[in-house]
Every structure is written in structure tokens, then in C-alpha cells.
C-alpha positions as CSV (number, residue, x, y, z in Angstrom):
1,M,25.1,-26.0,-42.0
2,L,27.5,-28.9,-41.7
3,G,28.2,-28.9,-45.5
4,Q,30.2,-25.6,-44.8
5,L,32.2,-27.1,-41.9
6,G,33.7,-30.2,-43.2
7,N,34.1,-32.0,-46.2
8,L,32.1,-35.0,-47.3
9,R,33.7,-37.8,-49.2
10,V,32.7,-41.7,-50.3
11,R,33.3,-44.2,-47.2
12,A,31.7,-47.0,-49.0
13,R,30.2,-47.7,-52.5
14,S,28.4,-50.5,-54.4
15,A,25.9,-50.4,-57.1
16,R,22.8,-49.9,-55.1
17,R,24.3,-48.3,-51.9
18,L,26.7,-44.9,-51.2
19,E,27.8,-44.0,-48.0
20,L,29.2,-40.3,-47.5
21,A,31.2,-39.2,-44.3
22,L,33.0,-36.4,-43.0
23,T,36.7,-36.7,-44.0
24,R,39.3,-37.4,-41.2
25,T,41.0,-34.0,-42.0
26,T,38.0,-32.0,-40.6
27,H,38.1,-34.3,-37.2
28,V,42.3,-33.8,-37.5
29,V,41.5,-29.5,-37.8
30,G,39.5,-29.7,-35.0
31,W,41.8,-31.4,-32.4
32,S,44.3,-29.4,-33.3
33,A,42.3,-26.2,-33.0
34,A,41.2,-27.5,-29.7
35,L,44.8,-28.2,-28.5
36,A,46.0,-24.8,-29.7
37,G,43.2,-23.2,-27.8
38,L,44.1,-24.8,-24.8
39,A,47.8,-24.3,-25.0
40,A,47.0,-20.6,-25.7
41,A,44.5,-20.3,-22.6
42,V,47.0,-21.9,-20.3
43,A,49.8,-19.6,-21.1
44,V,47.6,-16.7,-21.2
45,A,45.7,-17.3,-18.1
46,R,49.2,-16.7,-16.1
47,V,48.9,-13.1,-17.1
48,S,45.1,-12.4,-17.0
49,V,42.1,-15.1,-16.3
50,W,40.0,-12.8,-18.5
51,A,42.1,-12.8,-21.3
52,A,42.3,-16.8,-21.5
53,L,38.5,-16.6,-22.3
54,L,39.1,-16.2,-26.1
55,P,41.3,-18.9,-26.3
56,V,39.1,-21.1,-24.3
57,L,36.3,-20.5,-26.7
58,L,38.8,-21.4,-29.7
59,G,39.3,-24.3,-28.0
60,L,35.7,-25.2,-27.4
61,L,34.9,-24.5,-30.9
62,G,37.9,-26.9,-32.1
63,L,36.2,-29.5,-29.8
64,V,32.5,-29.3,-31.7
65,V,34.6,-29.5,-35.0
66,A,36.7,-32.6,-33.9
67,T,33.5,-34.4,-32.5
68,M,31.1,-33.6,-35.2
69,R,29.9,-36.5,-37.3
70,Q,27.9,-36.4,-40.6
71,H,27.0,-39.4,-42.5
72,L,24.6,-39.6,-45.7
73,I,23.6,-43.2,-46.9
74,F,21.9,-43.3,-49.8
75,D,20.4,-46.9,-50.3
76,R,18.3,-47.8,-53.3
77,D,17.2,-51.2,-51.9
78,D,15.3,-49.3,-49.2
79,G,14.4,-46.5,-51.1
80,V,15.9,-43.7,-48.9
81,L,18.5,-41.4,-48.1
82,R,19.6,-41.4,-44.3
83,I,21.0,-38.3,-43.0
84,E,22.7,-39.0,-39.7
85,H,24.1,-35.7,-38.1
86,R,26.0,-35.1,-34.2
87,L,27.0,-31.5,-33.5
88,A,28.0,-30.9,-30.1
89,G,27.1,-34.3,-28.9
90,I,23.4,-33.8,-29.8
91,P,22.5,-36.2,-32.6
92,S,19.9,-35.7,-35.3
93,H,18.5,-38.6,-37.8
94,S,16.3,-38.0,-40.9
95,V,15.1,-40.4,-43.4
96,V,14.0,-39.0,-47.1
97,P,12.5,-41.3,-49.3
98,L,14.5,-41.3,-52.6
99,F,11.5,-40.3,-54.6
100,H,11.6,-36.7,-53.0
101,L,14.6,-36.0,-54.4
102,K,14.8,-34.1,-57.7
103,S,18.3,-34.0,-58.6
104,V,22.2,-33.3,-57.9
105,V,23.4,-30.1,-58.9
106,V,27.0,-28.7,-59.2
107,R,27.0,-24.9,-59.4
108,S,29.1,-21.9,-59.3
109,R,28.3,-19.3,-56.6
110,P,29.0,-15.6,-56.8
111,R,31.7,-15.8,-54.3
112,G,33.8,-17.6,-57.0
113,D,33.3,-21.1,-55.2
114,F,31.3,-24.2,-56.3
115,I,28.7,-26.1,-54.4
116,A,27.4,-29.6,-55.1
117,V,23.7,-29.9,-53.7
118,V,20.8,-32.7,-53.8
119,E,17.8,-30.9,-54.6
120,R,14.5,-32.1,-53.1
121,R,11.0,-31.5,-54.7
122,V,9.8,-29.8,-51.5
123,G,12.1,-28.2,-48.8
124,E,15.5,-26.8,-48.6
125,P,18.4,-28.6,-50.5
126,I,20.8,-31.1,-48.8
127,V,24.3,-29.5,-49.3
128,L,27.0,-32.2,-50.0
129,D,30.1,-30.3,-50.2
130,T,31.7,-27.1,-51.3
131,G,35.0,-26.0,-53.1
132,A,37.1,-23.8,-54.6
133,S,37.1,-25.9,-58.2
134,P,34.2,-28.2,-59.4
135,G,36.2,-31.2,-60.4
136,P,35.9,-32.9,-57.2
137,L,32.8,-32.1,-56.5
138,Y,31.3,-33.3,-60.0
139,A,32.7,-36.5,-59.1
140,L,30.8,-36.8,-55.8
141,A,27.7,-35.7,-57.3
142,Q,28.1,-38.5,-60.2
143,A,28.4,-41.0,-57.3
144,V,25.2,-40.0,-55.9
145,A,23.2,-39.6,-59.2
146,D,24.3,-43.2,-60.3
147,V,23.7,-44.7,-57.0
148,A,20.1,-42.9,-56.4
149,Q,19.3,-42.9,-60.1
150,L,18.9,-38.9,-59.9
151,R,19.5,-36.3,-62.8
152,L,22.6,-34.8,-62.6
153,V,23.1,-30.9,-63.4
154,Y,26.5,-29.6,-63.9
155,D,26.1,-25.4,-64.0
156,A,29.6,-24.4,-63.2
157,T,29.3,-21.3,-65.7
158,T,29.8,-18.0,-63.7
159,A,26.9,-15.0,-64.2
160,V,27.5,-12.1,-65.9
161,N,25.7,-8.8,-64.8
């Protein structure tokens, strides 16, 4: 779910460790939406308190996005992928052994955009990022594949029905 809300980028990289984190742009957009929602709520509240409810909800959604955190750490020395999320102040931590991961895939979707995922041997894939073009996603997927020693699959062809 978090892969749809923000963009992951390489924060730190070495030969045996790769750290991915949300971009600052995601947080700036969240804080901007929170401030815009607050300003609109104050302006509309003068007319009607009930009408101010929608801008308040927009501001709260912006606050959730602004305070959201996501870190993926591929550590070949420890042999694990650490996934750390924080959404609405609720933290979530997962540790996945690297041998449970099958491949890193960049593929096109029917909507015309592209997605980069880490496929697991068992379970749902881990979404790295989505985008309008496959280039940045391929670079991200290649960095993950190099550090985690996973197979890289690039399927950016569009399906013809």
C-alpha cells in the first residue's frame, strides 16, 4: 500500500547493503496538503462549521502522508531484508530472509504505467515503486538485484488483447 503513496529512492548503498527510503518530496506534499487543508478549514469555518469538515479531512490526510515513513534495508551480510513502515504513527517492522526472495521485476500495468516489485517465493510481492516511465524503476530494481543477488526481470512490453 505504501508503494502507491510515495516514491522510494536509494538513501545509502554499498556493495553489501542497500537502504531505500521515501523521498523528501512525499513529505513536502503531505505538509503542503496539511497546511492547505488547515487554511481552507479556517476560511470555510467562518461560513459553516459543517462545511469545514472536508478541508479538515484533507488536512488530516496530508498530515498522515507527511509523517509517513518507509525504509527497506537489503543487508547481504545479515542475509535479510528489513522493512520498516510508520503510517499514522503506527510502526510496523518485518524481517524477510533474502533466500525467501525470488526476483526483482519491472513490468508494465494495463493502466499504462509501470511498477517495480520484489517477488517472494511465498506471499505477496513487495512493491518498490510505481511510475509513468520504466527508466528510474529499472535503475532502482538493478540496484536491489545487485546488492541482494536476485534475478532482474524487465517486462515493460504492453499486452495486446
